[in-house]
Steps between C-alpha positions, in 0.01 A plus 500: 500500500876460493715667244686267268874523523680698235708275280843632423675402177788260543837662526678501168806280504818604333560297184843354455664444163509142379806315619648161437528322167456700179162460337400464135503807282185572301670390176635178651159417648340558159747261329449231760122539494509418126614149591218453748243640257617241248458225759159624615314326217405131536567427132848649521576295810387190313717592202806539722422166660460331162826638363687408818358146499619427145789250500676683217486827695301674227151502354366600160209740506316246283508252792374749758167605353300178531570426869386852592194492278592842364567622150853548370479883502396501868772254600758704304387812685547331839840368394605848386420638845706226664791578265476874573503425874828311454357159591507330159738507207359491144676346202349519152550192279333523163135578555496386865626654820654291777501608862729407786545624855761769545769339718458619859177690429294316759778536757502872418127523575552329835791737565280805443273389783787397721666841459193682626 
């Protein structure tokens, strides 16, 4: 019977500090992740698409509920998240709220990915 060879652990390599371009701070990553969390829901993506497709550049919340098949409170919740993420602008007129894309918001989202 032959003895099995003794396995030696791999030599530890010296770690070098990160070099090159600066990376995101924890706070900056958290802010940017908020945008992607807002976009991670199919209904919110549809809402953004619907608002963007409107010829007038804005949509009333009353016109957004039926196409989604969701109640007004649910649609309002999704819209609030999109506003908080800086993607939509909200303007109150009487009892209704109107939503429009924040100028450059979609370019900003693309820029976040491009900057990584």
